[in-house]
LOLOFI-628698 format. One record per residue (C-alpha): residue in three letters; x, y, z; residue number from 1. Coordinates in Angstrom, 2 decimals. Layout:
('ALA',(X,Y,Z),NUM) ...
END
This chain:
('UNK',(91.65,185.51,177.81),1) ('UNK',(88.96,182.35,177.67),2) ('UNK',(90.29,181.25,174.18),3) ('UNK',(94.08,181.65,175.43),4) ('UNK',(93.97,180.41,178.76),5) ('UNK',(92.76,176.94,178.06),6) ('UNK',(95.71,176.67,174.93),7) ('UNK',(98.09,177.65,177.94),8) ('UNK',(97.33,174.78,180.22),9) ('UNK',(96.74,172.30,177.42),10) ('UNK',(100.67,173.62,176.41),11) ('UNK',(102.26,172.97,180.11),12) ('UNK',(100.15,169.65,180.48),13) ('UNK',(101.78,168.60,177.02),14) ('UNK',(104.95,169.99,178.40),15) ('UNK',(104.94,167.91,181.63),16) ('UNK',(104.20,164.59,179.25),17) ('UNK',(107.17,165.65,176.88),18) ('UNK',(109.71,166.02,180.12),19) ('UNK',(108.51,162.57,181.53),20) ('UNK',(108.58,161.29,177.99),21) ('UNK',(112.17,162.13,177.86),22) ('UNK',(113.21,161.13,181.50),23) ('UNK',(111.59,157.71,180.53),24) ('UNK',(113.39,157.92,177.16),25) ('UNK',(117.14,158.72,178.56),26) ('UNK',(116.20,155.61,181.55),27) ('UNK',(115.21,153.47,178.24),28) ('UNK',(118.45,154.37,176.66),29) ('UNK',(120.56,153.81,179.41),30) ('UNK',(119.07,150.55,180.02),31) ('UNK',(119.91,149.72,176.65),32) ('UNK',(123.31,150.53,176.86),33) ('UNK',(123.71,148.36,179.88),34) ('UNK',(121.93,145.43,177.96),35) ('UNK',(124.20,145.75,175.01),36) ('UNK',(127.62,145.72,177.28),37) ('UNK',(126.15,142.67,179.02),38) ('UNK',(125.96,141.04,175.05),39) ('UNK',(129.36,142.24,174.33),40) ('UNK',(130.82,140.87,177.33),41) ('UNK',(128.58,137.70,177.19),42) ('UNK',(129.38,137.39,173.49),43) ('UNK',(133.48,137.67,174.49),44) ('UNK',(132.87,135.10,177.33),45) ('UNK',(130.96,132.79,174.51),46) ('UNK',(133.95,133.62,172.03),47) ('UNK',(136.70,132.50,174.89),48) ('UNK',(134.93,129.52,175.43),49) ('UNK',(134.48,128.34,171.99),50) ('UNK',(137.87,128.69,171.35),51) ('UNK',(138.66,126.91,174.55),52) ('UNK',(136.46,123.87,173.74),53) ('UNK',(137.96,123.85,170.21),54) ('UNK',(141.43,123.67,171.71),55) ('UNK',(140.27,120.87,174.15),56) ('UNK',(138.71,119.23,171.35),57) ('UNK',(141.93,119.54,169.24),58) ('UNK',(144.27,118.15,172.14),59) ('UNK',(141.88,115.27,172.86),60) ('UNK',(141.95,114.38,169.42),61) ('UNK',(145.89,114.52,169.40),62) ('UNK',(146.25,112.86,172.63),63) ('UNK',(143.76,110.04,171.16),64) ('UNK',(145.69,109.78,167.78),65) ('UNK',(149.18,109.45,169.95),66) ('UNK',(147.14,106.62,172.35),67) ('UNK',(146.23,104.91,169.04),68) ('UNK',(150.08,105.12,167.50),69) ('UNK',(151.31,104.17,170.87),70) ('UNK',(148.53,101.04,170.67),71) ('UNK',(149.98,99.91,167.39),72) ('UNK',(153.47,100.51,168.43),73) ('UNK',(153.13,98.32,171.90),74) ('UNK',(151.50,95.38,169.89),75) ('UNK',(153.90,95.82,166.90),76) ('UNK',(156.51,95.44,169.37),77) ('UNK',(154.72,92.58,171.26),78) ('UNK',(156.75,89.84,168.68),79) ('UNK',(159.83,91.61,168.96),80) ('UNK',(160.40,90.65,172.83),81) ('UNK',(161.34,87.21,171.76),82) ('UNK',(164.11,88.49,169.49),83) ('UNK',(165.44,90.81,171.50),84) ('UNK',(165.75,88.98,174.44),85) ('UNK',(167.52,86.47,172.57),86) ('UNK',(170.19,89.12,170.55),87) ('UNK',(170.34,90.42,174.20),88) ('UNK',(171.70,86.99,174.90),89) ('UNK',(173.85,86.93,172.06),90) ('UNK',(175.66,90.27,172.81),91) ('UNK',(176.90,88.90,175.99),92) ('UNK',(178.21,85.89,174.32),93) ('UNK',(179.47,88.33,171.73),94) ('UNK',(181.26,90.14,174.40),95) ('UNK',(183.04,87.60,175.94),96) ('UNK',(184.40,86.29,172.59),97) ('UNK',(185.28,89.47,171.06),98) ('UNK',(188.67,89.65,172.90),99) ('UNK',(189.70,86.59,170.15),100) ('UNK',(187.78,87.69,167.63),101) ('UNK',(189.59,91.19,167.71),102) ('UNK',(193.07,89.62,168.12),103) ('UNK',(192.77,87.45,165.33),104) ('UNK',(191.45,90.30,162.85),105) ('UNK',(194.47,92.55,164.06),106) ('UNK',(197.22,90.14,163.75),107) ('UNK',(195.51,89.44,160.07),108) ('UNK',(195.97,93.48,159.07),109) ('UNK',(199.14,93.65,160.93),110) ('UNK',(201.43,90.66,159.71),111) ('UNK',(200.12,88.82,156.77),112) ('UNK',(199.94,91.46,153.89),113) ('UNK',(202.97,90.57,152.27),114) ('UNK',(201.93,86.53,151.99),115) ('UNK',(200.24,85.10,149.47),116) ('UNK',(196.97,83.19,149.77),117) ('UNK',(198.25,80.03,150.85),118) ('UNK',(200.59,81.33,153.52),119) ('UNK',(197.82,83.36,154.84),120) ('UNK',(195.36,80.67,155.29),121) ('UNK',(197.90,78.47,156.72),122) ('UNK',(198.98,81.37,159.19),123) ('UNK',(195.23,81.88,160.38),124) ('UNK',(193.88,77.96,160.29),125) ('UNK',(197.22,76.06,161.18),126) ('UNK',(198.94,78.41,163.41),127) ('UNK',(196.90,81.12,165.13),128) ('UNK',(193.59,79.52,165.69),129) ('UNK',(194.88,76.64,167.26),130) ('UNK',(197.39,78.48,169.12),131) ('UNK',(194.65,80.67,170.70),132) ('UNK',(192.37,77.61,171.24),133) ('UNK',(195.54,76.35,173.04),134) ('UNK',(195.64,78.92,175.14),135) ('UNK',(191.75,78.83,175.81),136) ('UNK',(191.55,83.05,174.13),137) ('UNK',(187.64,83.01,174.03),138) ('UNK',(186.97,83.28,170.48),139) ('UNK',(183.52,82.97,168.26),140) ('UNK',(183.71,79.18,166.43),141) ('UNK',(184.84,78.82,163.01),142) ('UNK',(185.71,82.75,163.11),143) ('UNK',(187.44,84.36,159.96),144) ('UNK',(189.15,87.49,160.27),145) ('UNK',(187.31,89.47,157.19),146) ('UNK',(184.02,88.43,159.56),147) ('UNK',(185.38,91.47,161.97),148) ('UNK',(186.78,93.50,159.25),149) ('UNK',(184.29,93.97,156.24),150) ('UNK',(180.45,93.11,155.60),151) ('UNK',(178.76,91.96,152.28),152) ('UNK',(177.82,95.61,151.49),153) ('UNK',(181.46,97.00,151.85),154) ('UNK',(182.71,94.25,149.43),155) ('UNK',(179.73,94.79,147.02),156) ('UNK',(180.94,98.68,147.01),157) ('UNK',(184.75,97.60,146.39),158) ('UNK',(183.63,95.79,143.64),159) ('UNK',(181.89,98.90,141.93),160) ('UNK',(185.47,100.81,142.73),161) ('UNK',(187.40,98.20,140.35),162) ('UNK',(188.45,95.83,142.77),163) ('UNK',(188.37,91.75,141.67),164) ('UNK',(186.35,89.90,143.83),165) ('UNK',(188.76,86.83,144.14),166) ('UNK',(189.56,86.19,147.99),167) ('UNK',(192.97,87.33,147.85),168) ('UNK',(191.63,91.17,146.61),169) ('UNK',(189.19,91.23,149.14),170) ('UNK',(191.51,90.02,152.18),171) ('UNK',(193.89,93.11,150.86),172) ('UNK',(190.95,95.46,150.44),173) ('UNK',(190.08,94.75,154.02),174) ('UNK',(193.94,95.34,155.04),175) ('UNK',(193.87,98.68,153.48),176) ('UNK',(190.78,100.15,154.36),177) ('UNK',(191.66,98.92,158.34),178) ('UNK',(195.56,99.01,158.57),179) ('UNK',(196.71,101.71,161.08),180) ('UNK',(200.18,102.33,159.08),181) ('UNK',(200.31,103.94,155.87),182) ('UNK',(200.53,100.57,153.03),183) ('UNK',(202.87,99.72,150.76),184) ('UNK',(201.09,98.08,147.75),185) ('UNK',(203.21,95.16,146.01),186) ('UNK',(201.32,95.39,142.62),187) ('UNK',(202.87,94.58,139.20),188) ('UNK',(199.51,94.22,137.66),189) ('UNK',(198.35,97.63,138.76),190) ('UNK',(195.15,96.10,140.36),191) ('UNK',(195.61,97.91,143.57),192) ('UNK',(196.47,101.24,142.11),193) ('UNK',(193.39,101.33,139.91),194) ('UNK',(191.03,100.09,142.88),195) ('UNK',(192.60,102.96,145.11),196) ('UNK',(192.62,105.61,142.35),197) ('UNK',(188.80,104.81,141.52),198) ('UNK',(188.21,104.85,145.27),199) ('UNK',(189.37,108.69,145.84),200) ('UNK',(187.69,109.91,143.20),201) ('UNK',(185.25,112.70,144.11),202) ('UNK',(182.91,115.21,142.42),203) ('UNK',(183.00,118.47,143.42),204) ('UNK',(180.07,120.48,143.26),205) ('UNK',(179.79,124.30,142.94),206) ('UNK',(178.56,126.10,145.84),207) ('UNK',(175.99,129.15,145.39),208) ('UNK',(177.68,132.48,145.22),209) ('UNK',(177.06,134.10,148.72),210) ('UNK',(176.72,137.58,146.90),211) ('UNK',(173.72,136.72,144.84),212) ('UNK',(170.32,137.47,145.85),213) ('UNK',(168.04,134.83,146.62),214) ('UNK',(165.58,135.75,144.24),215) ('UNK',(168.75,135.83,141.50),216) ('UNK',(168.82,132.70,139.02),217) ('UNK',(171.92,131.14,139.07),218) ('UNK',(172.92,128.13,136.58),219) ('UNK',(175.59,125.66,138.40),220) ('UNK',(178.59,124.55,136.71),221) ('UNK',(178.58,120.63,136.14),222) ('UNK',(180.24,118.83,138.96),223) ('UNK',(184.27,118.43,138.36),224) ('UNK',(186.14,115.47,139.14),225) ('UNK',(188.83,115.83,141.28),226) ('UNK',(191.33,112.93,141.03),227) ('UNK',(193.65,111.68,144.04),228) ('UNK',(197.35,112.97,143.81),229) ('UNK',(199.78,110.61,142.07),230) ('UNK',(203.33,111.43,142.02),231) ('UNK',(206.56,109.49,141.79),232) ('UNK',(209.77,110.13,144.05),233) ('UNK',(211.71,110.58,140.86),234) ('UNK',(210.18,113.90,139.62),235) ('UNK',(211.57,117.29,140.26),236) ('UNK',(209.79,118.96,143.45),237) ('UNK',(207.32,116.06,144.50),238) ('UNK',(207.57,117.60,148.15),239) ('UNK',(205.67,120.19,147.15),240) ('UNK',(202.93,117.74,146.32),241) ('UNK',(203.34,115.81,149.23),242) ('UNK',(203.27,119.13,151.55),243) ('UNK',(200.12,120.42,149.96),244) ('UNK',(198.24,116.61,150.18),245) ('UNK',(199.23,117.25,154.16),246) ('UNK',(197.92,120.32,154.52),247) ('UNK',(194.52,120.26,152.25),248) ('UNK',(194.04,116.64,154.18),249) ('UNK',(193.96,114.82,150.21),250) ('UNK',(194.49,111.46,149.47),251) ('UNK',(197.93,110.59,147.59),252) ('UNK',(199.35,108.04,145.78),253) ('UNK',(203.40,107.59,145.54),254) ('UNK',(203.87,104.94,142.67),255) ('UNK',(206.57,103.03,141.38),256) ('UNK',(208.78,102.81,144.48),257) ('UNK',(211.98,101.10,144.59),258) ('UNK',(213.46,99.38,147.52),259) ('UNK',(214.28,102.78,149.20),260) ('UNK',(212.26,105.78,150.31),261) ('UNK',(213.69,108.83,150.72),262) ('UNK',(214.68,109.39,154.40),263) ('UNK',(212.67,113.11,154.38),264) ('UNK',(209.49,111.07,153.98),265) ('UNK',(210.43,109.05,157.66),266) ('UNK',(208.43,111.60,159.70),267) ('UNK',(205.40,111.00,157.24),268) ('UNK',(205.71,107.18,157.19),269) ('UNK',(205.97,107.40,161.15),270) ('UNK',(203.08,109.57,161.48),271) ('UNK',(205.15,111.97,163.58),272) ('UNK',(202.74,114.74,164.46),273) ('UNK',(203.19,116.95,166.93),274) ('UNK',(200.57,119.61,168.30),275) ('UNK',(201.37,123.33,168.21),276) ('UNK',(198.94,125.03,169.96),277) ('UNK',(195.52,124.04,168.48),278) ('UNK',(197.21,122.57,165.12),279) ('UNK',(198.93,119.62,164.36),280) ('UNK',(202.28,119.62,162.47),281) ('UNK',(204.77,117.17,161.06),282) ('UNK',(208.19,117.54,159.91),283) ('UNK',(208.66,117.44,156.28),284) ('UNK',(212.83,118.33,155.44),285) ('UNK',(213.62,121.32,157.10),286) ('UNK',(210.39,122.36,158.17),287) ('UNK',(206.98,121.86,159.74),288) ('UNK',(204.00,121.41,157.53),289) ('UNK',(200.57,121.90,159.63),290) ('UNK',(198.87,118.66,159.12),291) ('UNK',(195.46,117.44,158.46),292) ('UNK',(193.75,114.29,160.00),293) ('UNK',(191.86,113.60,156.38),294) ('UNK',(195.35,113.19,154.61),295) ('UNK',(195.79,109.62,153.39),296) ('UNK',(198.80,107.89,152.07),297) ('UNK',(199.29,104.85,149.43),298) ('UNK',(202.58,103.71,148.11),299) ('UNK',(202.96,101.38,145.08),300) ('UNK',(205.79,99.35,143.87),301) ('UNK',(205.82,97.15,140.62),302) ('UNK',(208.71,94.89,142.29),303) ('UNK',(207.25,91.54,142.36),304) ('UNK',(209.74,90.46,145.20),305) ('UNK',(211.28,93.57,147.02),306) ('UNK',(213.32,93.62,150.35),307) ('UNK',(212.71,96.41,152.25),308) ('UNK',(214.52,97.61,155.32),309) ('UNK',(213.06,96.46,158.46),310) ('UNK',(212.54,100.03,159.72),311) ('UNK',(210.36,100.76,156.42),312) ('UNK',(208.64,97.39,156.97),313) ('UNK',(207.77,98.65,160.85),314) ('UNK',(206.66,102.25,159.69),315) ('UNK',(204.20,100.24,156.77),316) ('UNK',(201.87,97.56,155.95),317) ('UNK',(202.87,95.82,153.43),318) ('UNK',(200.17,94.16,151.33),319) ('UNK',(200.75,92.00,148.15),320) ('UNK',(198.40,92.39,145.46),321) ('UNK',(200.59,90.23,142.90),322) ('UNK',(198.07,87.79,140.74),323) ('UNK',(199.16,83.94,141.20),324) ('UNK',(197.71,80.62,139.97),325) ('UNK',(196.22,80.08,143.30),326) 
END
């Protein structure tokens, strides 16, 4: 007893200390868990604040860049203010003069095509311009029809297509490209028809087949050169070619005309298009053909001095491509 009892007392004391230590350990662990939770929350807030700060810095840099670019633009355009002010003033003057300028250009396209260069110049400079001045029709001083009808870039482009660079040919090109009635080219030397054919040459590039996969290799064939449709009224079943060109919106040349044109083509020359629902149709012979607005018709004769009926002259625009000594 003397030996066991003290040891029991020591054991009881040790258990009490152990219980106190375990209780303290639990409290410490709970405190550590709270601290870790607070640390996680603070870390999350810090990351959010850092991301917000970076976004604000990026937005500030973007705004500064825009401000710098705006300053550069304003400084660069400051010198343009004078030029723009003068341009606005000149536009006002031009707007008032457009009446006469457009009238002269329209008359040129509509009426002078059949004449040679000397008669054209006489009509414009000796007849029309003085008459307009007498009637006090506003127009640009020194106005010439080509100024309204074509620019230098257009003339250069025509030259690359084979149109001669003389004044007569350039005037003819302007009339062809601006007339609202189908043109008849008086063209014994074939200058006009050569240019028109070159003008309507197209390269057709094959498209990738839709059924091929995106990663599947496809070797495109070389482009196909597509030329305009050229027919003569003397060839058999020529109306089939006319119908195809009208329906597909293609350019077509009727060459080697005589002094008479088949009456079947009357509605085509008149552009007598009617609407059927959402489609436009035109009468060709005994049937109606769907009309594509992209369709273009050119007519050409080798006759040097053709005499067409007044009705044909009213339906078309005669353009003289003959080469003369002038």
